[in-house]
Each structure stands twice: as C-alpha cells, then as structure tokens.
N, C-alpha and C positions, 0 to 999 in steps of 0.2 A: 504494500500500500504506500503510494507516494505521498509526501507531505501535503501537496496541493489537493489531492483527492480526499485525504483524511480531513483536512480543514473544511472542504466543501461538505463532507458528511456531517461534521460537527456543527457547522452553521445550520444545516437542514434540521438537525436534532434540536438545536436551540430554538429555531423557528417553530418547530412542532411543539416544544415545551411552552413557548410564549402563546401560541395559538390555543393550546389546551387550557392554559390558565385563564386566558381572556374568555374563552367559551364557558369555562366552569363558573367564573364570577358572574356572568350574565344569567346563567341557568339555575343559580341557587334558589331563586325565589319565584320562578315561573314554571308552570306545568309544561308548557311548550310541546303540545302533542304534534307528532309528525305523521303525515299521511302514509309514509312507507312503513311505519311501525305497526306490526300486526301480531296476533297470537300465532306463534310458531313453535312446533314441538322441539326443534333443535334449540331454540332460545330458552324454552322452559327447562330442558335438560341441562343446558349450560349454566342456568341459574343454580340448579341443584349441585352441579360440580363444584360450586364455591364452598361446599361443605368439607372439601378436602383439608382445609386449614384446621378444622376441628379435630382431626386425627392426631397430629403432633401435640396440639394443645391438651387434649385429653390424656395423651401419654405422659405429658409433663405435669399432669394434675393442675392445669391452669384453667379452672372452671370459669373465670372471668372471660378468657379468650374463647372458650367453647361457647358461652352464652352470646358473646359479641358476634361470633361467626354465625350462630343460628339466627340472630336478629338480622344481620346483614344479608344472609341468604334469603330470609323471609321477605325483607323489603325489596330485594332484587326480583324475586319471583312475583311479588305483587305488582311492581312497577313495569316489568318487562314481559310478563306473561298473563297474569290474571286480570289486572285492572289497568291496561295500557292507556296512557293519555289522561291520567287522573292525578290527584294530589299525591299518589304514591310515588310519582316521578320525583317530586321535591323531597319527600321523606327518604327515598332511596339515596338521593344525592347527599343529603346531610348525614345519613348513617354511613354511607360509603366514605365520606371525608373523615368522619370521626374514627371509623375503623382503620383507615389508612394512617392517620396520625398516631393512633394507639399502637399499631403494628410497627411503625417507624420508631416510636419511642422504645419499644421492646427490642428491636433488632439493632438499633444504632450503637449501643455499647460494644457489641462484638463485631459489627460490620459497618462502621461509620461511613466509609467512602462508598461501598457498594450499595448500602441502603439509601444513601443520598442520590447516587447516580440512577437508582431504580426509578426515579421520577421520570426520566426520559422515556423508557419503554412504556411505562404506565400511561403517561399522557399521550404518547404516540399511538398506542392501541385505542385509547379512548377517542382521540381525534379521528382516527381512521373510521371508527364506528359512527361517530357523529357526522361524518361527511357523506354518509350513505344517502343515496337519492332514490333507490328503488327498494321494493320489498325484499327482493333476493339479496341485494347488497346488505341491507340491514340485518337480515337473518344470519348471513354468513359472518359479517363483520362484528356484530354484537356478540354472537356466540364465540367468535375468536377472542374477543375482549375477555369474556368470562373464562374461557378455557386457559388463556394466559394467566389470569388471576388464580385459577385452580392449581397452577404449578408454582407461580410466583409466591403466593402467600405461605404455603407450607415450607418452601425453600427458606424464606426469611425467618420462619419460626424455628426450623430445625438447625440451620447454620448460624442464625443470629440470636434470637431470643433464648433458645434452649441449648445453645452450643455447649455450655458448661455442664449440662445434664447428660450429654452423650446419647441422646435418643436418635 
C-alpha cells in the first residue's frame, strides 16, 4: 500500500466518520420513516444476532451487560422489524448510543486504541445502511450492519472488557 493510497483511504474513512456523526445528530430526535424500510425476515434475524454479545457477558457473570444486550436487541427488533417507522426508531437510536458508550467504557482499559478506532467501521457500516435507496439495498445493508455488530460486540467484550478473565 503506497502512502498516497493509504492517505486517500484514511481521508475517505474520516469523511465517513464525519458523515455518520452528522447523520446521527440529526436523527436522534426524529422518527424519520423511510419508504424503503420494510418488514424483512433477514433484518429480523439480524436483529436477533445482536444477542451474541450476551454470551461472553454471561460467561463473565456480567449481568448488567447481559441485560443491556437484551434491551438493545429488543429495541432493535422493535425499530427494524416489528414497528418500523415509529417512535421505536428514536428509542433504538438512544439505546444503541448508550450501549455503544457503555461497551466502549468497558473495552477501553484493555484496548484503548482499537476500541477508539472501532468508531470508523461502526459509523461506516451505519452510513452504508443509511444510504440505502431501495428495499433490497436496505434489507441487505441493514442486516450487514447488524451482523457486523454481532461479531464486533463480542470481540470487544472478550478481548477488551473481559480480557483479564480469560474467557
């Protein structure tokens, strides 16, 4: 990878981060239903995949994280599958942000740089989903966002928050 190419990729990542933060700040207080969002089995299943973070939390006897994961999964299922285009969208965003900050606080002591840099792919996947224009794009992209989280969250629990426990 040449320096010029790396710099271009880094700038794109920073731009995605900026776009994601701007989008997020606008969307915190509005339902913002989109015509392409629809009840889709893949999206519903991907919401349930978010439960993966409860496995290492339970193994570490971290019942607060287990409950937070259950709550976050429930709000995601309501917003993205059961009650699309309702106040659940706003509830899901607030719960997701609180969960992400809690996860960051747990992972940061053992993985400070990696947990901070994790904002780039997180906001990148979220922005990719938010840029959907069709039902098919949204089903694929939003499920991809959830499946990314289903791997990302347990990773930061196992190798960050619970690294000292050896699970």
